[in-house]
C-alpha positions as CSV (number, residue, x, y, z in Angstrom):
1,M,1.1,-12.1,10.2
2,T,2.8,-9.2,8.5
3,T,4.5,-6.4,10.6
4,S,5.6,-3.0,9.6
5,T,7.8,-0.4,11.3
6,I,6.4,3.1,11.5
7,T,8.9,5.9,11.6
8,W,7.4,9.1,13.0
9,K,8.7,12.5,11.9
10,L,8.0,15.6,13.9
11,V,6.1,18.4,12.0
12,A,8.8,20.8,13.3
13,D,11.4,18.7,11.4
14,G,9.7,18.8,8.0
15,L,6.4,18.2,6.3
16,P,5.1,15.6,3.8
17,D,4.4,16.4,0.2
18,V,1.1,18.3,-0.2
19,E,-1.8,16.0,-1.0
20,S,0.2,12.8,-0.1
21,N,-1.8,10.6,2.3
22,V,0.2,9.9,5.4
23,L,-0.4,8.7,9.0
24,L,-0.9,11.6,11.3
25,G,-0.1,11.8,15.0
26,L,-2.4,14.2,16.8
27,S,-1.8,16.2,20.0
28,S,-4.7,14.3,21.6
29,G,-2.8,11.0,21.3
30,F,-5.0,9.7,18.5
31,T,-3.8,8.9,15.0
32,C,-5.6,9.1,11.6
33,E,-4.8,9.0,7.9
34,G,-4.8,12.4,6.3
35,F,-2.9,14.8,4.1
36,L,-1.5,18.4,4.1
37,D,-3.4,20.8,1.9
38,T,-3.5,24.5,1.2
39,D,-6.5,26.8,1.3
40,H,-7.4,29.4,-1.4
41,E,-4.9,31.8,0.2
42,G,-2.0,29.3,0.3
43,A,-2.2,28.6,4.1
44,Q,-1.5,25.0,5.1
45,I,-4.3,22.9,6.4
46,W,-4.3,19.3,7.6
47,R,-7.2,17.2,6.4
48,D,-8.4,13.7,7.1
49,V,-9.0,11.2,4.3
50,C,-12.5,12.5,3.8
51,A,-11.0,16.0,3.2
52,V,-12.4,17.4,6.5
53,E,-10.1,19.9,8.2
54,I,-8.5,18.4,11.3
55,E,-9.1,20.7,14.3
56,D,-6.6,18.9,16.6
57,A,-2.9,19.9,16.3
58,V,-0.9,17.5,14.1
59,V,2.5,17.0,15.9
60,A,4.0,14.1,13.8
61,W,3.4,12.2,10.6
62,A,4.7,9.0,9.0
63,E,4.7,7.4,5.6
64,L,1.8,4.8,5.3
65,P,3.1,1.2,5.6
66,M,2.9,-0.8,2.3
67,F,1.2,-4.1,2.1
68,D,2.5,-6.7,-0.4
69,S,-0.7,-8.4,-1.4
70,H,1.1,-10.9,-3.6
71,A,3.4,-12.4,-1.0
72,N,2.1,-11.5,2.4
73,T,-1.6,-12.2,3.0
74,P,-2.9,-11.9,6.6
């Protein structure tokens, strides 16, 4: 088994690069993969991996853990 440590960052403390997929912590307690985007007027929008706007508030985010497919197979 391979384990990874996830380090959550509060949105209030900084945001990920635009259009970089990250793990999102939502105010409902759920998590999902998504990214920060901007609309046609430049306003920031959180989207899930299918590019659907996330209606729940994003309160934290984390870099996606990496999987070493050459050395660590589950």
